[in-house]
C-alpha positions, 0 to 999 in steps of 0.5 A: 428488412429481412428477419434473419439478417447479419451485418458486417460487424457480425460477419467479420467477427469470427467469434460471432459468425462461426457459432452461427450455422445454416442448414438446407435439406431435401426430401431424400435426407441430403443436405447443405450445412456450414456456417454463415461465413462458409467456413466448415467447423464440423465434419458434418458440414459440406456444400453437398452431403448425400445418402450413400447406400453403396457405402453405409447407412450414413450420409457422405460429404462429396463436395466440402466447399467451393472457394470463390476468387474475384480477379480484377487487373490481375489481382486476386481476392480469395473469398474462401475461409478455412481453419488450420492449426494454431487458430489460423484462418486462410484465406480470410474471405470473411473480411470482404463480407458486407451482409448476410441474410437468409429470408427465402434463400441464404444470401451473402454480399461481398465488397472487394474494392469497387466490386459488389458481388452477391452469392445465393444458395438453393438446395433442391427439394427432390434432387441431391443438388446444390445450386449457387447463384453468383451476381456481379452487382457492380464493377468498374472494370473487367472481372473474372471469377475463379472457383476451387472445389474442395472434395471429400468423398467420405462418410460424415463420421470419418475424415479424409487424409491424403492418400494414393488410392484417390482417383484424380481423373475427371470427365469433361461434361457440358459446362463442367466436369464430373469426378468420383474419387473412390469406388462405391461413391456416386459421381459428382457433377460440377456444372455452370449455366455458361461455358467455363474453362477448367484448369487441371491442377490437382493438389491436397490441402492439408490440415483443415480443422473442424473446431466443433469436433475438437470440442467433442473430443473427436479427430478434427483434422483432415486433408481435402483434394482440390482437382483444379479450378474453373474460370469464367468472365462475368459482366456487371449485372450478370448472374452465373449459376453453379450446380453440384449434384450426383446427377448431371443437369441440362445447363441451359435449364439451370436458371429456370430450375433455380427460380422454381426451387426459390418459389417453393421456399417458405420465406423466413420472415417471422418466428412462425415461418422460421419454425415452419421452414424448419419443420419441413426440412425434417420430411424424408422420402427415401422412396416416392410412396413412403414418407417419414420424419427425420429426428434431426440434423446433421446425424439423426435418422428416423426414430419411432418415438421422435416421429410420433412426438414430432409429427403433429407439430411438424404437420398439423400446426402448420396446417398440413394434415395431408402430410400427417396422413402420409407419414402416419400411414407409412408408419402403420405397416411398420409398427404392425409388422413389429406387433405381429412378428417382433421385427424391427423396421429398416427405416424407423429405428427404435420401433421396439421401445415400449412407449412408441405405441403410446406416442402413436395414440397421442399423435392420433389424438392430436389429429382428432383435436385438429381435424375432428374425431369422426375423421380420426376414427375413420382413418385411425380407429382400427389402428388405435384399437390394435395398439390398445389390444397389443398393450392390454394383451401383454404382447410387448416384450418389455412392458406389461399391464399389472393388476392395478391397471398401471404399465410396468416396463423393464428398463434395468438393462437397456434404455427404454425411455426418451432418456436413453443415454448409455455408458458401457451399454448401461442406461445412465438414468435407470428408469424401470418399473412404473414410469411416470410418463408411460402411465400418464400416456396410458391413462390418456390413451384409454380415455381417448379411446372411450371418447372416440367410441363413446357409444360402444361397449368399452367396459374393459377399458372403463374398468382399467381407467377406474383402477388407474384413477386410484393407483396412479396417485397412490403410486406416484404422488409423494409427500412433497406433492410432486411425482416420483419419476419411476417406482419399482418395488421398494426402489423409488426415484425421488429425483425431481425430473420433468417427466411428471409434467406429462400427467398435467399436459395431456388431455386426460389426467388421473390427477386432481386440480390441486395435484396438477398445480403442485406439479406445475409449481415444482417444475417451475421452481426447479426445472424451468429455464428460458430454453427448456426444462432441465432433465434433472433438478439442481437440487438432485444428486448427480446434477450435470448442467453442461453438455461438454467434453469427450463423448463419455462426459457428454453421455453422463450429462445428457439427461442429468441437468441439460435443458430440453426445448420440447419439454418446454412445449409440454410444460407450457401446455400444462401451464395453460391447462392449469391457468387458462387464459391467465397463463397466456402472457407468461407463455408468450414471454417464454416464446420470446426466449425461443425466438432469440434462437432464430438468430443463434446456433443454426439460424431459423431452427432449434438445437437438440438441447441446452446447458442447464445453467446460464448462459444456456448454450445450445448443444448437440444436433443443430436442428431437432424435430421434437423441439421444433414441433413442440414450439410450433404447437405452443405458437399454434395453441397461443393463436387459438387462445388469443382468437378465443 
């Protein structure tokens, strides 16, 4: 039985099926994304969504969907599904679905009268190509398939309306056609592995709606162009493969190409394999010589902090140190360029955030724990030294080392931490001065350097470490035995926030064992949910647990009570540091709640955040790298505890 499988009762119930999305990606940043019933509910959904440097930095939806129709004895059974005004769905193809599974590839089985018909989809790893394999499992009479392509040719951030600027012409190519609706977009090649008849019948389909955009307070209605339809007969037991791509294909090789792509997939047969598959979907190679991690899908690009936070989990925790090295060694020259010239990177965004070098050092530390400190020193010792000299040399424009050894960062006018939501250009959560996780990471970085170079003279850092051993608890530990989130002069943030947990979870901490236990206790009592740590305690002023409404409302709630799964990973690491093997059963129980997410929201992965109150609904980006990486690290950590 497939690990990810949904029967007829789920698929024909749109309240259940429309909330479940499926995502397939490739290394160029292109993707295929829709719901399990192939009804697009976001403007980001599409069969083929590709990068488009000719238009903007954003992806473009070329092929929105492909409606299939089964024809027998002149009767037409349309398997498509679109939402229109007034909560009307047409043509209601979901009622023919008998089951959906997503083990190696997404597979939908339909039953139309005496016809049993399956559809499997593969997204190419290194080409911008969606391939769909249609198989007629059973039929008692002659059967014809008809396919109507719904074309968009627009940015993922925009919507198309019927217009007279569209180029409706097409070019006949091998077993298909090619089209390009507007200048500046790539050509779309739609082909089959056998000859088909194309009937040119251009028309607009008006008023297709995307309810997820409506929920978010954005425009949500669009018109899509259908140039006509393809028709092809199919025999019982026969498979037909469709290819939609921005480059043509030799159609005689489509079957072999499809099978090669299937072989390269990680079967999603377990919780770990789902997470592994999801982690690999964030790999991004815009150029062959480079390697990055995307922060999430469907709208995130590569972000510096996210890259370093997610890198160990997305590579080392799935036994792929080679990929770690490729990505890290791509990031090194980008950050060196920033340190030397203050120049932002074109691919790695937000590289100027002051905690980025601290997370880079943490990532090196995780590599050392996984692959050995000698290998880490050989590959990254020089860069580690540069990062510490950059910070201690007071060279970062927004962060300084003060006399007490602590880092003081300026975040009054701009968001400089992971809590980065803004309203009217101002941070919603004003975190400035001594920031708790910055200084926990700083102390950990200095101690790690001493560990790596224990035979070398490191008097300067040894002195800093001693200073921080005194100043960190003096600055952050309050009379209620938890840690201030930030301190700036007389301004002290008493809010109970999750950032204090880093001072317990990191390999080196300036806290005593009792102080660590007290931090874990208050985080458990006030911040822990089944889906992550709340970004703010319900007892603190300004608590907003629901990430809903228009953009303004969601920005206010983003870090004011919503729950974040990547922080659950940090929390469980801290919990295991405090309780050792005795904490393993609790951590395993928490993982059960995360495993439930494999069949909810975007199946096989973890969304960006959750509401902070029950029922803890998933929100934001449908797949988020830091979350997947953190849970993978916990799964890997639990394996090591159980092995020991």
